[in-house]
C-alpha positions in Angstrom: 28.2 17.2 24.8 25.5 14.6 24.3 25.5 12.0 21.5 23.4 14.1 19.2 25.6 17.1 19.5 28.7 15.0 19.0 27.4 13.5 15.8 26.5 17.0 14.4 29.9 18.3 15.5 31.6 15.4 13.6 29.6 16.1 10.5 30.4 19.8 10.6 34.1 19.0 11.0 34.0 16.6 8.1 32.3 19.3 6.0 34.6 22.0 7.3 31.6 24.1 8.4 30.7 26.1 11.5 27.5 26.4 13.3 26.9 29.9 12.0 27.8 29.1 8.4 25.0 30.1 5.9 23.0 27.3 4.2 24.1 27.0 0.6 21.3 27.3 -2.0 20.1 24.1 -3.7 21.6 24.0 -7.2 19.1 24.2 -10.1 20.3 20.8 -11.4 19.0 19.2 -8.2 15.4 20.4 -8.6 12.9 18.2 -10.4 9.7 19.7 -11.7 6.5 18.1 -10.4 5.2 15.2 -12.4 2.4 16.0 -14.8 -0.1 13.1 -15.0 -1.7 11.8 -18.1 -5.4 11.2 -18.5 -7.1 9.0 -15.9 -7.2 5.9 -18.1 -3.5 6.1 -18.9 -2.6 6.6 -15.2 -4.6 3.5 -14.2 -2.9 1.4 -16.9 0.5 2.7 -15.8 -0.3 1.8 -12.2 -1.5 -1.7 -13.0 1.4 -2.2 -15.3 4.0 -1.3 -12.6 2.3 -3.5 -10.0 2.4 -6.4 -12.5 6.1 -5.9 -13.0 6.6 -6.1 -9.2 4.9 -9.5 -9.1 1.3 -8.3 -8.2 -1.9 -9.4 -10.0 -4.2 -6.7 -11.2 -7.6 -6.2 -12.9 -10.1 -3.5 -13.6 -13.5 -4.4 -12.2 -17.1 -3.2 -12.1 -19.5 -3.5 -9.2 -21.5 -6.1 -11.1 -18.3 -8.3 -11.5 -17.4 -8.1 -7.8 -18.9 -11.4 -6.6 -17.5 -13.4 -9.5 -14.1 -11.9 -8.9 -14.2 -12.7 -5.2 -15.2 -16.3 -6.1 -12.2 -16.5 -8.4 -9.7 -15.2 -5.9 -11.2 -17.6 -3.3 -10.5 -20.6 -5.7 -7.1 -19.4 -6.9 -5.7 -18.6 -3.5 -7.6 -21.3 -1.5 -9.2 -18.8 0.8 -10.9 -20.2 3.9 -10.5 -17.3 6.2 -10.5 -13.5 5.4 -10.4 -10.2 7.2 -11.1 -6.8 5.9 -11.3 -3.1 6.7 -14.5 -1.7 8.1 -14.7 1.3 5.7 -18.0 2.5 4.3 -16.7 1.9 0.8 -16.0 -1.8 1.4 -19.4 -2.1 3.2 -21.2 -0.5 0.2 -19.7 -3.1 -2.1 -21.0 -5.9 0.1 -17.6 -7.5 0.3 -18.1 -9.3 3.6 -21.5 -10.8 2.6 -20.1 -12.0 -0.7 -17.3 -13.8 1.1 -19.7 -15.4 3.6 -21.9 -16.6 0.7 -18.7 -18.4 -0.6 -18.3 -20.2 2.7 -15.4 -18.0 3.8 -15.1 -17.3 7.6 -14.8 -13.6 8.3 -12.3 -12.7 11.1 -12.6 -9.3 12.8 -9.9 -6.9 11.8 -9.5 -6.2 15.5 -8.8 -9.8 16.4 -5.4 -10.7 17.8 -2.4 -10.9 15.6 -2.3 -14.7 15.6 -5.9 -14.9 14.3 -5.1 -12.3 11.6 -1.9 -14.1 10.6 -4.0 -17.3 10.1 -6.2 -15.5 7.5 -5.7 -16.4 3.9 -6.9 -13.0 2.6 -6.8 -9.4 3.9 -8.9 -6.9 2.0 -8.2 -3.1 2.2 -8.7 0.0 0.1 -5.9 2.5 -0.3 -5.6 6.3 0.3 -3.3 7.1 -2.5 -1.7 5.3 -5.5 1.4 6.3 -7.5 1.3 5.2 -11.1 5.1 5.6 -11.8 6.1 3.1 -9.2 3.0 0.9 -8.7 2.9 2.0 -5.0 -0.1 2.2 -2.7 -0.3 4.4 0.4 -2.5 3.0 3.3 -3.4 5.1 6.3 -4.2 3.5 9.7 -7.3 4.2 11.7 -9.8 2.3 13.9 -11.7 1.3 10.8 -8.5 0.6 8.9 -6.2 -1.5 11.1 -2.8 -1.8 9.6 -2.5 -5.5 10.4 -5.1 -6.3 7.7 -2.6 -5.5 5.0 0.4 -7.0 6.7 -0.4 -10.3 8.3 -2.7 -12.4 5.9 -1.1 -14.5 3.2 -2.7 -12.6 0.4 -3.4 -8.8 0.4 -6.2 -7.6 -1.9 -6.5 -3.8 -2.3 -9.7 -2.5 -4.0 -9.2 1.1 -5.1 -10.9 3.8 -7.2 -9.3 6.2 -9.7 -9.9 9.1 -7.3 -6.9 8.1 -5.2 -4.4 8.4 -8.0 -1.6 11.0 -7.2 0.9 12.3 -9.6 3.8 12.1 -7.1 4.6 12.0 -3.4 4.2 15.7 -2.7 0.4 15.9 -2.5 0.2 12.6 -0.6 2.7 13.8 2.0 0.6 16.9 2.5 -2.5 14.8 3.0 -0.9 12.6 5.7 1.1 15.3 7.5 0.9 15.0 11.2 -0.7 11.5 11.2 0.8 8.9 13.4 1.1 5.9 11.0 0.8 5.1 7.3 2.6 2.6 5.1 3.7 2.3 1.5 3.0 -1.0 -0.3 5.1 -1.7 -3.4 4.5 -5.3 -4.5 4.5 -8.5 -2.3 6.7 -8.6 0.7 10.4 -9.2 -0.2 13.2 -10.0 2.1 16.9 -10.5 1.2 19.6 -12.1 3.3 23.3 -11.1 3.3 23.8 -13.1 0.2 21.0 -11.1 -1.5 18.8 -14.2 -1.9 15.3 -12.8 -2.1 12.4 -14.6 -0.3 8.8 -13.6 -0.8 6.3 -13.3 2.1 8.6 -13.5 5.1 7.7 -10.1 6.6 4.4 -9.6 4.9 1.9 -11.0 2.4 3.2 -13.5 -0.2 0.8 -12.1 -2.8 -0.6 -8.7 -3.7 -3.8 -8.3 -5.7 -5.0 -4.8 -6.8 -8.4 -4.2 -8.3 -9.4 -0.8 -9.7 -13.2 -0.2 -9.6 -14.2 1.3 -12.9 -17.0 3.7 -12.5 -16.2 4.3 -8.8 -18.6 2.9 -6.2 
């Protein structure tokens, strides 16, 4: 008997079950109906409110306000180096050019981990957002390297209302079979054995989330 079989045998013994025992039906009390979302504006406000509770900074923004908003984040977070996803959406919003005009050095998202960790700002989009918990889901691909959201000191996610999802079920269906994706819920938090929480040890110290009003 290998280790896996031994573990399963121990579990069956503890539960007083046999290998051919029928699976008991899930009780009705354990079933939760799918969440019914509100209107788009209410969902956005819920999402941003939950992110704020988690220590993130949020705003709703238009295309016309983008350069001024980037200038503000550059000042507030002392940004000298930045990296960003190479998605068509971020390119359409002229994010990289706006940062260069501010004197910020752009580091390739495919640079080595040390170079990315030295960036002050990492800019991504998101593939799904869950208003109830203030959580973002980010897929990984050649144009969306995962390190961009994990290594820089500040993570800025610029999203549109189209990615809002009522709950996890539709998002899990969308990413089924994919090799890698990550949930982001607030800045990185790490607690030691005494439950002392430290921000930014295993990820960004700050999370900024902007929702583009009016889409792209």
